[in-house]
Backbone as CSV, one residue per row, in Angstrom:
resi,resn,N_x,N_y,N_z,CA_x,CA_y,CA_z,C_x,C_y,C_z
1,MET,-19.647,-15.463,15.937,-18.808,-15.487,14.594,-18.845,-14.579,14.229
2,SER,-19.578,-13.671,14.135,-19.639,-12.455,13.529,-18.335,-11.580,14.105
3,ALA,-18.183,-11.026,15.430,-17.434,-10.903,16.550,-16.156,-10.944,15.799
4,PHE,-15.861,-12.116,15.488,-14.926,-12.882,15.379,-13.882,-12.288,13.555
5,ILE,-15.223,-12.169,12.610,-14.888,-11.708,11.467,-14.622,-10.382,11.512
6,GLN,-15.239,-9.761,12.303,-15.400,-7.990,12.778,-13.956,-8.023,13.222
7,GLN,-13.069,-8.670,14.370,-11.502,-8.548,14.345,-10.660,-9.008,13.491
8,LEU,-10.986,-10.032,12.477,-10.108,-10.658,11.778,-9.586,-9.314,10.908
9,PRO,-9.659,-8.293,10.256,-9.188,-7.151,9.699,-8.158,-7.069,10.591
10,ALA,-8.608,-6.495,11.505,-7.514,-6.129,12.683,-5.993,-6.918,13.181
11,LEU,-6.684,-8.336,13.565,-5.599,-9.361,13.597,-4.623,-9.393,12.573
12,ILE,-5.630,-9.464,10.926,-4.464,-9.740,10.066,-3.506,-8.477,9.497
13,GLY,-3.891,-7.065,10.437,-3.567,-6.173,9.970,-2.127,-6.165,11.023
14,VAL,-2.155,-6.799,12.717,-1.155,-6.309,13.635,-0.077,-7.994,13.033
15,VAL,-0.833,-9.090,12.212,0.363,-9.714,11.888,0.995,-9.426,10.667
16,ILE,0.408,-9.123,10.038,1.447,-8.125,8.840,1.873,-7.033,9.054
17,GLY,2.015,-6.536,10.484,2.653,-5.617,11.235,3.914,-6.166,11.511
18,ALA,3.361,-6.384,12.277,4.606,-8.013,13.014,5.314,-8.409,11.971
19,LEU,5.232,-8.732,10.972,5.794,-9.556,9.940,6.874,-8.338,9.448
20,GLY,6.401,-7.428,8.989,6.757,-6.618,8.396,8.172,-5.569,8.831
21,SER,7.705,-5.644,10.473,8.584,-5.319,11.455,9.780,-6.238,11.395
22,TYR,9.710,-7.404,11.469,10.728,-8.301,11.727,11.879,-8.406,10.154
23,VAL,10.947,-8.267,9.101,11.779,-8.321,7.894,11.943,-6.935,7.887
24,ALA,11.988,-6.119,8.339,12.802,-4.493,8.339,14.314,-4.510,9.454
25,ILE,13.724,-4.948,10.401,15.041,-5.170,11.324,15.623,-6.265,11.207
26,MET,15.512,-7.493,10.447,16.179,-8.270,10.047,17.340,-7.735,8.365
27,ARG,16.362,-7.143,8.052,17.401,-6.585,6.828,18.184,-5.325,7.305
28,GLY,17.643,-4.322,8.161,18.501,-3.577,8.841,20.215,-4.059,9.140
29,ASP,19.996,-5.165,9.994,20.639,-6.114,10.727,21.975,-6.569,10.399
30,GLN,21.092,-6.906,8.953,22.275,-7.805,7.894,22.887,-6.789,7.244
31,ALA,22.030,-5.409,6.726,23.469,-4.445,6.468,24.123,-4.383,7.078
32,ARG,23.845,-3.669,8.368,24.372,-3.296,9.416,25.877,-4.222,9.608
33,PHE,25.586,-5.753,9.760,26.390,-6.814,9.530,27.601,-6.427,8.254
34,ARG,26.964,-6.343,7.244,27.831,-6.191,6.066,28.709,-5.074,6.289
35,ARG,28.093,-4.097,6.527,28.858,-2.943,6.573,30.150,-2.863,7.918
36,GLU,29.992,-4.039,8.816,31.099,-3.908,9.909,31.556,-4.645,9.876
37,ARG,31.749,-5.467,8.838,32.228,-6.644,8.413,33.229,-6.076,7.009
38,ALA,32.822,-5.150,5.841,33.687,-4.962,5.176,34.298,-3.254,6.100
39,ALA,34.081,-3.501,7.038,34.915,-2.403,7.921,36.154,-3.217,8.344
40,ARG,35.668,-3.994,8.773,36.988,-4.847,10.014,37.804,-5.104,8.854
41,TRP,37.334,-5.850,7.499,38.508,-5.801,6.385,39.263,-4.679,5.657
42,GLU,38.346,-3.978,5.809,39.748,-2.970,5.657,40.275,-2.620,6.197
43,GLU,40.112,-2.286,7.808,41.308,-2.215,8.644,42.285,-2.889,8.601
44,ARG,41.787,-4.205,8.437,42.904,-5.325,8.499,43.917,-4.787,7.454
45,ARG,43.326,-4.750,6.505,44.136,-4.470,4.816,45.024,-3.286,5.308
46,LEU,44.003,-2.184,5.751,45.208,-1.176,6.037,46.548,-1.655,6.701
47,THR,46.371,-2.282,8.022,47.476,-2.561,8.472,48.213,-3.258,8.239
48,ALA,48.023,-4.455,7.451,48.889,-4.892,6.401,49.732,-4.281,5.492
49,TYR,48.675,-3.085,4.831,49.089,-2.729,3.663,50.671,-1.348,4.315
50,ALA,50.268,-1.165,5.772,51.393,-0.276,6.485,52.293,-0.979,6.842
51,ASP,51.770,-2.209,7.649,53.071,-3.015,8.281,53.749,-3.619,6.945
52,TYR,53.220,-3.516,6.029,54.498,-4.007,5.107,55.170,-3.149,4.658
53,ALA,55.283,-1.745,4.136,55.422,-0.503,4.132,56.521,0.033,4.644
54,ARG,56.201,0.157,6.177,57.301,-0.189,7.426,57.718,-1.026,7.389
55,SER,58.001,-1.976,7.342,59.146,-3.485,7.252,60.141,-3.034,6.183
56,LEU,59.807,-2.195,4.953,59.917,-2.621,3.831,60.985,-1.096,4.164
57,LYS,60.464,-0.039,4.668,61.669,1.084,4.823,62.419,0.970,5.733
58,LYS,62.419,0.140,6.347,63.796,-0.221,7.481,65.047,-0.612,6.121
59,SER,64.718,-1.279,5.395,65.657,-1.985,4.511,65.704,-0.611,3.814
60,VAL,65.265,0.640,3.341,65.527,1.248,2.556,66.457,2.155,3.789
61,THR,65.991,2.470,4.456,66.677,3.324,5.892,68.212,2.622,5.714
62,LEU,68.561,1.367,6.091,69.769,0.686,6.214,70.175,1.044,5.469
63,THR,69.619,0.693,3.671,70.583,0.866,2.487,71.106,2.607,2.444
64,TYR,70.617,3.205,2.609,71.026,4.649,2.646,72.232,5.332,3.494
65,ARG,72.104,4.194,4.467,72.951,4.817,5.342,74.866,3.496,4.957
66,VAL,74.342,2.693,4.090,75.258,1.601,3.431,75.919,2.459,2.854
67,ALA,74.900,2.889,2.033,75.663,3.652,0.358,76.211,5.086,1.093
68,ALA,75.783,5.591,1.793,76.717,7.083,2.462,78.017,6.440,2.824
69,HIS,78.193,5.443,3.620,79.409,4.566,3.838,80.498,4.549,2.982
70,LEU,79.419,3.998,1.732,80.222,3.785,0.510,81.032,5.054,-0.967
71,GLY,80.101,6.103,0.145,80.270,7.708,-0.983,78.902,7.818,-2.196
72,ASN,78.036,7.006,-1.864,77.318,6.828,-2.899,76.290,7.308,-2.465
73,ASP,75.946,7.729,-1.364,74.495,9.009,-0.382,74.890,9.718,-0.030
74,PRO,74.162,11.059,0.804,74.791,11.899,1.526,73.888,11.340,2.746
75,HIS,73.349,10.685,3.579,73.040,10.221,4.398,73.763,10.895,5.518
76,PRO,73.124,11.035,6.818,73.851,12.008,7.663,74.725,10.884,8.831
77,HIS,74.068,9.666,8.645,74.656,8.563,9.706,74.776,7.295,9.143
78,PRO,76.390,7.385,8.040,76.489,6.457,7.442,76.859,4.743,8.285
79,LEU,76.466,4.301,7.595,76.838,2.818,8.575,77.734,1.724,7.603
80,SER,78.655,0.722,8.210,79.989,0.287,7.340,78.348,-1.065,6.966
81,PRO,78.401,-1.526,5.582,77.845,-3.152,5.514,78.326,-3.994,6.485
82,GLU,79.108,-3.929,7.117,79.736,-5.019,8.205,78.982,-4.964,9.518
83,GLU,78.831,-3.815,9.480,77.767,-3.018,10.853,76.301,-3.329,10.476
84,ALA,76.244,-2.830,9.756,74.833,-2.806,8.933,74.028,-4.759,8.604
85,ALA,75.054,-5.586,8.566,74.915,-7.039,7.611,73.945,-7.260,8.836
86,PRO,73.980,-7.617,9.974,72.827,-7.893,11.040,71.307,-7.207,11.069
87,HIS,71.825,-5.626,10.827,70.481,-4.995,10.966,69.267,-5.559,9.330
88,LEU,70.276,-5.578,8.327,69.856,-5.592,7.031,69.190,-7.345,7.366
89,ALA,69.550,-8.113,7.735,69.499,-9.605,8.079,68.093,-9.350,8.812
90,ALA,67.649,-8.601,9.864,66.519,-8.623,11.040,65.774,-8.076,9.954
91,ALA,65.537,-6.964,9.025,64.897,-6.204,8.141,64.223,-6.875,7.419
92,THR,65.144,-7.941,6.543,64.399,-8.795,5.533,64.019,-9.780,6.542
93,ASP,64.116,-10.483,7.351,63.267,-11.279,8.406,61.880,-11.121,8.580
94,ALA,61.993,-9.715,8.796,60.303,-8.660,9.576,59.468,-8.805,7.889
95,ARG,60.360,-8.405,6.854,59.698,-8.617,5.584,58.738,-9.486,5.388
96,ASP,59.170,-10.470,5.505,58.345,-12.174,5.322,57.279,-12.410,5.775
97,PRO,57.069,-11.800,7.100,55.789,-12.112,7.422,54.645,-10.947,7.219
98,ALA,55.217,-9.713,6.893,54.401,-8.775,6.639,54.067,-8.499,4.978
99,GLY,54.839,-9.360,4.462,54.583,-9.989,3.429,53.569,-10.985,2.758
100,GLU,53.842,-11.600,3.897,52.482,-12.761,3.580,51.181,-12.443,4.062
101,ALA,51.183,-11.696,4.898,49.760,-10.731,5.285,49.878,-10.017,4.257
102,LEU,50.691,-9.194,3.608,49.915,-8.391,2.583,49.661,-9.614,0.978
103,LEU,50.170,-10.647,1.087,49.604,-11.262,0.025,48.372,-12.232,0.536
104,MET,47.797,-12.378,1.293,46.818,-12.959,1.871,45.558,-11.976,1.885
105,LEU,45.748,-10.563,2.292,44.241,-9.873,2.416,44.736,-8.509,1.147
106,GLY,45.699,-8.349,0.699,45.924,-7.381,-0.685,45.245,-7.469,-1.468
107,ALA,44.689,-6.633,-2.577,44.382,-6.375,-3.646,45.159,-6.900,-4.462
108,LEU,45.197,-7.303,-5.677,45.401,-7.930,-6.859,46.720,-6.495,-6.672
109,ASP,46.071,-5.924,-7.443,47.316,-4.750,-7.868,47.902,-3.984,-6.908
110,VAL,47.485,-3.705,-5.933,48.388,-3.434,-4.318,49.557,-4.654,-4.215
111,VAL,49.167,-5.532,-4.071,50.240,-7.002,-4.272,51.307,-6.618,-5.572
112,GLU,50.820,-6.395,-6.260,51.750,-6.133,-8.114,52.617,-5.199,-7.374
113,ARG,52.121,-3.745,-7.149,52.914,-2.889,-6.960,53.695,-2.956,-5.643
114,ALA,53.852,-3.715,-4.914,54.401,-4.333,-3.498,55.961,-5.058,-3.493
115,ARG,54.952,-6.220,-5.105,56.395,-6.770,-5.828,57.120,-5.944,-6.228
116,GLU,57.192,-4.760,-6.798,57.414,-3.816,-7.839,58.417,-3.474,-6.949
117,TRP,58.179,-2.657,-5.547,58.854,-2.043,-4.793,60.023,-2.935,-3.673
118,VAL,59.514,-4.020,-3.802,60.582,-4.692,-3.061,61.947,-5.608,-3.953
119,VAL,61.592,-5.657,-5.011,62.786,-5.606,-6.605,63.101,-5.007,-6.747
120,ALA,62.768,-3.526,-6.444,63.785,-2.466,-6.215,64.665,-2.415,-5.003
121,VAL,64.280,-2.703,-3.832,64.872,-2.674,-2.561,65.584,-3.624,-3.143
122,MET,65.333,-5.157,-3.481,66.296,-5.934,-3.324,67.410,-5.647,-4.301
123,ASP,67.306,-4.720,-5.117,68.418,-4.296,-6.138,69.496,-3.389,-5.849
124,MET,68.267,-2.674,-4.845,69.403,-1.514,-4.430,70.482,-2.886,-3.256
125,GLU,70.124,-3.375,-2.703,70.839,-4.046,-1.620,71.749,-5.119,-2.233
126,ALA,71.495,-5.252,-3.565,72.436,-6.323,-4.197,73.670,-5.125,-4.833
127,PHE,73.178,-4.468,-5.114,74.119,-3.025,-5.577,74.966,-2.889,-4.480
128,LEU,74.481,-2.480,-3.280,75.918,-2.351,-2.002,76.256,-3.650,-1.608
129,ARG,75.800,-4.609,-1.888,76.880,-6.308,-1.514,78.015,-5.934,-2.532
130,GLU,78.049,-5.604,-3.256,78.865,-5.269,-4.033,80.082,-4.583,-3.949
131,GLN,79.764,-3.252,-3.216,80.382,-2.278,-2.525,81.182,-1.459,-3.409
132,THR,79.901,-0.879,-4.547,80.629,-0.454,-5.730,80.299,1.449,-5.270
133,HIS,81.239,2.390,-5.883,81.337,3.442,-5.755,80.822,4.026,-6.630
134,SER,79.635,4.572,-7.057,78.979,4.901,-8.358,77.752,5.333,-7.416
135,PRO,77.487,7.171,-7.603,77.020,7.714,-7.370,75.479,7.797,-8.210
136,GLU,75.908,7.854,-9.789,75.000,8.005,-10.555,74.124,6.487,-10.752
137,THR,75.045,5.480,-10.371,73.832,4.476,-10.039,73.120,4.198,-9.357
138,TRP,73.555,4.827,-7.839,73.085,4.797,-7.084,72.036,5.621,-7.304
139,SER,71.605,6.882,-7.265,70.540,7.829,-7.460,69.582,7.086,-8.646
140,ALA,69.938,6.498,-9.790,68.770,5.772,-10.367,68.234,4.614,-9.329
141,LEU,69.187,3.720,-8.948,68.519,2.677,-8.263,67.136,3.404,-7.201
142,LEU,67.958,4.631,-6.691,67.093,5.572,-5.416,65.570,5.817,-5.969
143,GLN,65.669,6.201,-7.527,64.468,6.713,-7.787,63.641,5.844,-7.935
144,ARG,64.133,4.820,-8.830,63.364,3.366,-8.723,62.657,3.244,-7.851
145,GLN,63.226,3.265,-6.651,62.525,2.969,-5.516,61.552,4.043,-5.115
146,ARG,61.658,5.164,-5.193,60.908,6.025,-4.786,59.551,5.765,-6.001
147,ASP,60.078,5.727,-6.843,58.837,5.551,-7.970,58.160,3.943,-7.609
148,ALA,58.843,3.070,-7.569,57.939,1.912,-7.059,57.161,2.272,-5.546
149,ARG,57.798,3.426,-4.456,56.829,3.228,-3.407,55.797,4.145,-3.705
150,GLU,55.871,4.822,-4.658,54.827,5.903,-4.959,53.609,5.566,-5.385
151,ARG,54.049,4.475,-6.352,52.679,3.548,-7.262,52.323,2.452,-6.312
152,TYR,52.848,1.738,-5.106,52.806,1.170,-3.925,51.298,2.003,-3.151
153,TYR,51.754,3.260,-2.755,51.100,4.089,-1.918,49.781,4.283,-2.932
154,ALA,49.686,4.692,-3.761,48.648,5.213,-4.950,47.499,3.983,-4.970
155,ALA,48.232,2.803,-4.995,47.358,1.668,-5.121,47.132,1.413,-4.127
156,VAL,47.325,1.692,-2.742,46.568,1.261,-1.521,45.370,2.084,-1.473
157,ARG,45.682,3.454,-1.543,44.894,4.730,-1.667,43.353,4.302,-2.318
158,ARG,44.220,3.407,-3.792,42.623,3.447,-4.688,41.963,2.016,-4.408
159,ASP,42.849,1.152,-3.501,41.902,-0.013,-2.855,41.032,0.326,-1.723
160,LEU,41.636,1.417,-0.749,40.830,1.505,0.342,39.925,2.794,0.067
161,ALA,39.496,3.566,-0.925,38.767,4.273,-1.731,39.455,5.403,-0.466
162,LEU,40.738,6.011,-0.190,41.091,7.408,-0.045,42.055,8.592,-1.246
163,PRO,41.695,9.231,-0.533,41.701,10.548,-1.629,43.565,10.602,-1.753
164,PRO,43.897,10.792,-3.168,45.212,11.131,-3.516,46.133,11.563,-2.668
165,GLY,47.394,11.314,-2.365,48.380,11.572,-1.018,49.341,12.099,-1.667
166,HIS,50.419,12.240,-0.811,51.907,13.150,-0.866,52.699,12.156,-1.449
167,SER,53.224,12.460,-2.155,54.813,11.395,-3.298,55.566,10.594,-2.042
168,GLY,55.488,11.941,-0.830,56.679,11.179,-0.401,57.830,11.767,-0.068
169,GLU,58.420,12.146,-1.723,59.528,12.707,-2.139,60.100,14.162,-1.010
170,TRP,60.533,14.538,-0.328,60.833,15.530,0.058,61.548,16.181,-0.320
171,ARG,61.322,17.580,-0.805,62.514,18.592,-1.603,63.187,19.713,0.329
172,LEU,63.887,19.217,0.066,64.995,19.899,1.173,65.671,21.577,0.703
173,ALA,65.466,22.226,1.408,65.968,23.957,1.000,67.575,23.496,0.981
174,PRO,68.201,24.157,0.339,70.009,23.949,-0.118,70.433,24.582,1.328
175,THR,71.331,23.555,2.036,71.904,24.143,3.159,73.222,25.804,2.543
176,ARG,72.845,26.489,3.579,74.118,27.883,3.336,75.169,27.230,3.747
177,GLY,75.887,27.411,3.551,77.400,27.325,3.837,78.178,28.666,4.279
C-alpha cells in the first residue's frame, strides 16, 4: 500500500494535467468557433450590403440615362423613358430580394441609411416619370441621392469596422473644347 501512496501524487498530477489540457483545448476550440462564426456572419453581411448597393446603383444609373434624355443630366448615353421602363422594372425587382437580405442581416443603422438611400432613388424615379425638364431640381435630387449613398457606405464601414473610405464622388477635369 505504501507504494501506491507514494505513486498517488504522480497519479493525481497526471489526472490534473489531463483535465487542464482538456479544458484548455475546449476553451481554445470554443474561441476559434466563435471567431469563425463571427467572420462568416461578417462576410454574409458584407455580401448583403454590397448586393443591395449594386442593385440600387443599377436603378441610379438608369435614372441618369433617362434624365439625360429629358435634358436634365449630361450622361453620355441617354435613354428614353419608354426604352428604360423594362430595365427600371427589372432593377426594381432585383432590389427587393437584396433589400430582404439587408433587413435580415443588416445592422439597424445600416438598414436605416439604406432606407434613406432608396427613398432618394425612388424620388428620382418619380421625378422622371413626370418627364419634367428641370436641371436644377434634378441636380438637387442627385445630390440628395449621393449624400444618402455616402451615409449608407459610412454606416456599412462602421458596422464592419472598416476604415473610412472614399465618398464615391469623382471630380472630372473640365473637357477642353
